[in-house]
Backbone as a ProteinNet text record, in pm:
[ID]
protein_1_A
[PRIMARY]
VVSSIHAIMATTAGVIVVSSCRGNVINDRHWLATYFVIWYGVPYMTYDIFAMYLSHYHRFRIKGHEDYKQHSLRTINSFVRREFLLVLHHIALLTILLPVTLFFRRDQGDFFIGCLFLTELSTPFVSLGKILIQV
[TERTIARY]
25766.2	25627.4	25616.3	25700.7	25694.6	25725.2	25826.3	25860.6	25748.8	25678.6	25566	25450.3	25425.6	25321.1	25358.8	25485.5	25532.8	25514.3	25548.5	25538.2	25393.9	25302.9	25160.8	25110	25150.2	25107.7	25168.4	25297.6	25363.2	25300.2	25272.7	25210.7	25071.5	24995.8	24862.1	24871.5	24966.3	24986.3	25024.8	25110.9	25151.3	25035.1	24948.8	24830.5	24741.5	24720.9	24636.5	24695.9	24826.2	24891.4	24893	24936	24945.4	24808.3	24706.2	24573	24510.9	24555.1	24498.3	24569.4	24685.7	24762.1	24742.8	24621.5	24590.1	24611.6	24583.7	24586.6	24727.1	24807.4	24941.3	25037.9	25117.8	25203.1	25312.3	25339.4	25440	25379.6	25266.2	25213.3	25099.7	25035	24927.1	24983.6	24902	24948.2	24856.4	24914.7	24837.4	24912.7	24841.4	24905.6	24979.1	24935.1	24994.5	25139.3	25175.8	25312.8	25414	25382.3	25473.3	25453	25328.6	25302	25338.1	25325.2	25366	25516	25593.2	25738.3	25772.2	25711.2	25743.1	25700.1	25574.6	25517.5	25531	25566.1	25579.8	25711	25753.3	25875.5	26001.1	26018.7	26139	26143.9	26037.1	26043.8	26067.3	26005.5	26025.5	26170.5	26229.9	26369.5	26463.3	26438.6	26520.1	26503.4	26379.8	26353.1	26418.6	26403.6	26449.5	26601	26675.1	26821	26863.1	26794	26822.8	26785	26670.4	26627.3	26722.1	26772.3	26869	26997.8	27042.7	27163.4	27139.7	27026.5	26998.6	26990.7	26930.3	26923.4	27063.9	27145.5	27285.1	27358.4	27345.3	27414.7	27375	27245.2	27200.2	27230.6	27228.1	27263.8	27408.4	27499.2	27639.5	27665.3	27587.7	27601.7	27561.3	27451.7	27405.7	27508.2	27574.3	27676.5	27803	27810.2	27923.1	28044.1	28028.3	28140.9	28186.2	28314.4	28373.5	28343.4	28340.8	28320.3	28176.7	28086.5	27945.2	27892	27975.7	27927.6	27854.2	27887.9	27818.1	27827.9	27739.6	27741.1	27867.9	27927.2	28048.4	28064	28160.6	28189.9	28233	28294.8	28337	28216.7	28112.5	27993.8	27918.3	27916.3	27851.6	27929.7	28061.5	28146.5	28127.9	28119.3	28096.6	27962.6	27859.9	27727.1	27732	27795.6	27802.2	27877.9	27986.6	28062.9	27983.9	27914.1	27839	27712.5	27651.1	27523.4	27538.1	27651.5	27684.4	27576.9	27529.2	27431.3	27298.6	27255.2	27131.2	27146.5	27260	27285.5	27293.4	27364.2	27375.4	27237.6	27153.9	27017.1	26940.9	26944.1	26870.5	26928.5	27059.8	27123.5	27094.9	27101.5	27073.5	26929	26837.5	26697.7	26678.5	26744.3	26727.7	26802.8	26915.9	26998.4	26987.4	26942.6	26932.7	26786.9	26718	26581	26486.8	26504.6	26418.1	26426.4	26546.7	26550	26494.8	26521	26466.9	26314.9	26260.4	26115.2	26050	26113.3	26049	26082.4	26204.4	26247	26281.8	26324.8	26377.7	26284.9	26167.3	26077	25993.6	25988.6	25907.1	25761	25709	25568.3	25536.9	25632.4	25610	25647.7	25590	25632.3	25572.5	25456.6	25392.5	25366.1	25332.6	25309.4	25431.8	25550.5	25672.5	25707.5	25674.4	25691.2	25598.3	25476.6	25383.4	25439.4	25504.4	25567.3	25677.7	25754.3	25857.5	25795.4	25682.2	25612.6	25570.8	25531.8	25486.7	25598	25722.6	25833	25838.9	25771.3	25768.1	25681	25608.4	25519	25591.7	25718.6	25792.6	25838.3	25841.3	25897.9	25833.4	25700.7	25645.1	25690.4	25710	25753	25899.5	25981.4	26122.1	26131.1	26052.1	26051.5	26003.9	25900.3	25850.2	25956.9	26028.3	26137.6	26244.5	26280.2	26381.1	26332.2	26204.2	26146.8	26145.8	26103.5	26094.2	26232.6	26334.8	26469.5	26515.4	26473.3	26514.4	26442.5	26328.2	26246.3	26303.8
17475.4	17434.7	17283.2	17206.5	17060.5	17018.1	17079.6	17042.8	17080.9	17188.8	17226.6	17128.6	17082.4	16981.3	16852	16813.2	16694.2	16712.1	16829	16855.2	16847.8	16902.4	16899.2	16755.4	16678.2	16538.1	16457.2	16478.8	16406.3	16443.2	16570.6	16614.6	16554.6	16553.7	16493.1	16343.9	16275.1	16132.9	16115.1	16202.9	16195.5	16212	16308.9	16330.8	16206.6	16148.5	16029.5	15913.2	15889.4	15776.6	15796.6	15914.3	15940.7	15931.5	15990.2	15988.5	15849.6	15762.1	15626.7	15532.3	15571.9	15487.4	15538	15539.1	15596.8	15500	15372.9	15277.9	15242.4	15189.8	15143.3	15199.6	15297.3	15366.4	15275.6	15165.2	15071.7	14975.1	14917.1	14807.8	14845.8	14959.2	14997.9	15018.5	14978.6	14984.6	15073.2	15133.6	15201	15180.2	15134.7	15099.7	15217.7	15339	15457.6	15480.8	15434.1	15452.9	15388.7	15273.9	15203.7	15247.7	15253.8	15281.5	15424	15518.9	15655.1	15659.9	15589.1	15585.3	15522.8	15409.3	15336.6	15413.5	15456.9	15509.9	15660.7	15731.1	15875.3	15928.4	15878.4	15929.2	15901.1	15777.9	15740.7	15811.9	15809.6	15883.2	16033.3	16091	16233.7	16264	16186.8	16210.9	16198.9	16100.4	16081.6	16201	16240.7	16357.5	16482.7	16502	16625.6	16642.2	16535.8	16547.8	16576.8	16517.5	16544.6	16688.4	16734.4	16871.7	16973.1	16942.6	17033	17040.8	16925.8	16927.1	17011.2	16991.2	17068.5	17218.2	17254.5	17394.5	17450.7	17377.2	17417.4	17433.3	17335.2	17336.3	17459.1	17482.7	17593.5	17730.5	17738.7	17864.1	17902.8	17807.4	17836.3	17848.9	17780.6	17793	17933	17983.9	18118.1	18223.6	18198.6	18292.6	18288	18191.7	18186.4	18108.7	18025.7	17945.7	17849.8	17844.4	17766.5	17616.8	17564.1	17419.8	17375.8	17469.5	17436.2	17444.4	17413	17408.9	17278.6	17174.3	17046.4	16973.7	16876.6	16800.1	16715.5	16704.9	16625.6	16585.5	16501.6	16465.3	16587.3	16682.1	16804.9	16886.5	16895.8	16971.6	16898.6	16766.4	16688.8	16704.8	16696.7	16713.6	16852.6	16953.5	17089.6	17099.4	17038.6	17037.4	16969.6	16853	16779.1	16859.7	16925.6	17004.9	17125.6	17194.1	17314.5	17282.2	17171.1	17133.8	17005.1	16989.3	16862.9	16816	16905	16862.8	16820.5	16890.4	16850.8	16717.2	16699.3	16571.9	16460	16483.4	16384.3	16349.3	16449.3	16429.1	16334.6	16360.8	16278.8	16137.2	16125.6	15994.1	15914.2	15979.2	15909.5	15860.9	15942.3	15899.5	15777.7	15777.8	15666.7	15540.7	15555.3	15437.9	15388.7	15473.1	15432	15427.2	15540.5	15545.6	15455.8	15448.8	15364.6	15217.2	15156.9	15016.4	14996.3	15090.3	15078.6	15081.1	15174.6	15188.6	15064.6	15006.7	14897.8	14758.4	14737.5	14600.9	14569.6	14666.5	14636.9	14672.2	14722.5	14763.6	14649.5	14537.3	14421.6	14463	14542.4	14587.3	14664.2	14738.4	14820.2	14965.8	15056.9	15196.1	15283.2	15245.1	15331.2	15471	15478.9	15609.4	15699.5	15645	15725.1	15761.3	15673.7	15707.1	15823.8	15820.2	15932	16060.9	16051.7	16170.4	16224.9	16135.7	16180.7	16254.2	16202.8	16271.7	16413.1	16428.9	16559.6	16664.3	16620.9	16717.6	16795.4	16746.8	16817.2	16942.4	16962.5	17078.2	17210.8	17218.2	17344.3	17373.5	17274.3	17291	17402.8	17414.3	17525	17662.4	17675.7	17804.6	17832	17728.7	17742.9	17782	17715.3	17747.6	17890.2	17930.2	18067	18167.6	18137.1	18225.3	18240.3	18131.1	18137.6	18222.5	18210.2	18288.9	18438.1	18470.5	18609.2	18676.5	18600.8	18656.2	18702.3	18632	18664.9	18787.7	18820.2	18930	19064.3
10967.7	10961.8	10984	10914.6	10927.6	11070.8	11132	11269.7	11365.9	11338.7	11424.2	11409.8	11288.6	11267.4	11340.1	11326.3	11398.6	11549.5	11600.2	11743.8	11791.3	11714	11750.4	11751	11649.2	11643.2	11757.7	11788.7	11897.5	12032	12051	12176	12190.4	12082.9	12085.4	12118	12052.9	12082.3	12229	12279.6	12419.8	12515.1	12486.7	12571.3	12570.6	12453.2	12441.4	12520	12501.1	12568.4	12719.6	12764.5	12908.7	12974.2	12910.8	12972.2	12972.1	12884.5	12883.1	12980.1	13030	13123.2	13266	13313.6	13444.2	13559.9	13539.3	13649.1	13694.4	13604.8	13637.5	13533.8	13572.1	13475	13418.8	13483.4	13432.2	13331.1	13363.9	13282	13187.2	13207	13115.2	12975.7	12877.1	12737.8	12653.7	12551.2	12446.9	12316.2	12215.2	12087.7	12025.6	12052	11989.8	12033.3	12151.4	12200.5	12106.7	12053.2	11962.3	11818	11773.6	11632.8	11592.3	11682.6	11648.8	11621.7	11703	11684	11549.2	11518.3	11395	11271	11267.6	11144.1	11128.2	11235.1	11220.4	11276.5	11390.5	11452.6	11372	11331	11254.3	11119.2	11040.4	10913.2	10933.3	11036.7	11060.2	11096.6	11186.5	11226.6	11106.6	11022.6	10902.2	10808.5	10783.5	10699.5	10757.8	10887.7	10950.7	10940.5	10961.7	10953.1	10808.7	10711.9	10570.6	10534.8	10582.1	10554.8	10618.7	10738.9	10803.4	10722	10669.7	10585.9	10460.3	10393.2	10271.9	10300.7	10412.4	10451.6	10472.8	10544.1	10567.5	10434	10348	10219.1	10135.5	10121.4	10037	10099	10231.2	10297.2	10264.4	10270.5	10241.4	10091.5	10011	9865.7	9819.6	9875.8	9841.3	9882.7	9996.1	10043.2	9958.7	9866.8	9774.5	9823	9922.6	9970.5	9860.7	9839.3	9730.1	9741.7	9863.4	9883.1	9854	9837	9825.7	9683.1	9585.5	9446.7	9419.4	9494.6	9484.7	9619.3	9638.5	9762.5	9768	9885.9	9902.3	10048	10074.4	10213	10292.6	10226.2	10294.1	10341.4	10258.5	10299.3	10410.5	10403.8	10510.4	10639.8	10631.9	10750.1	10811.4	10727.3	10776	10847.7	10790.3	10852.3	10988.8	10996.4	11122.4	11228.2	11188	11284.7	11333.8	11245.7	11283.5	11361.8	11332.3	11395.2	11475.5	11543.6	11608.5	11706.7	11791.3	11892.4	11830.3	11727.5	11659.6	11588.5	11522	11454.4	11558.2	11666.9	11773.7	11829.9	11850	11898.9	11806.2	11676.3	11580.6	11571.7	11567.5	11559.8	11687.1	11802.4	11929	11933.4	11886.8	11885.3	11795.6	11680.6	11586.8	11629.4	11695	11725.9	11870	11962	12102.7	12147.5	12136.5	12187.6	12107	11976	11893.2	11934.8	11943.8	11987.6	12128.8	12218.7	12354.2	12348.7	12272.4	12262.1	12201.2	12101.4	12028.6	12081.6	12133.6	12160.8	12306.2	12383.2	12515.9	12631.8	12604.3	12712.2	12766.9	12699.7	12740.4	12764.5	12672.7	12679.9	12808.2	12857.9	12976	12945	13021.7	13017.9	12909.5	12856	12755.5	12810.7	12938.5	13001.4	12984.3	13006	12997.6	12853.6	12759.7	12617.3	12583.9	12635.1	12616.5	12674.1	12790.5	12850.9	12761.1	12699	12604.5	12485.9	12437.1	12328.1	12370.2	12494.6	12544.2	12543.2	12545.5	12543.4	12411.8	12309.6	12181	12184.1	12293.3	12305.5	12282.7	12319.7	12307.3	12164.1	12077.6	11942.4	11860.9	11854	11774	11824.2	11954.7	12009.8	11978.6	11980.9	11942.3	11794.9	11711.5	11567.8	11543.8	11613.8	11600.4	11642	11748.9	11792.8	11687.4	11620.1	11513.9	11396.7	11365.5	11256	11293.8	11415.7	11456.7	11467.9	11502.2	11508.3	11370.3	11266.1	11129.9	11075.1	11130.2	11077.3	11115.9
[MASK]
+++++++++++++++++++++++++++++++++++++++++++++++++++++++++++++++++++++++++++++++++++++++++++++++++++++++++++++++++++++++++++++++++++++++

């Protein structure tokens, strides 16, 4: 549910940013391109990686795995190994895309940041698919 709300908000922000950068896709600006990343994107990515770890931990704890009686480096390592691509995705967004978005663009390319936000459109459908598979 939280990821779907994030996706709807990111997609909405993307539509707003892209539609406002009509004249010059390189130099046109919209404040939402930067502020959405700072005030919503970063906290969401941080929350999401923590929530994924907790989900992983409790799923294996319920199954009775011996290593999952308490949180440890072993449980974190297991999570990272099992969900490597998702963890890599979140870490890359926080450590590479965030600095590029905030510091290295020289106030250019808001249109393309808006396009990146639009890629979140598929998230509610992916989440729904995961829910329906479990039913």
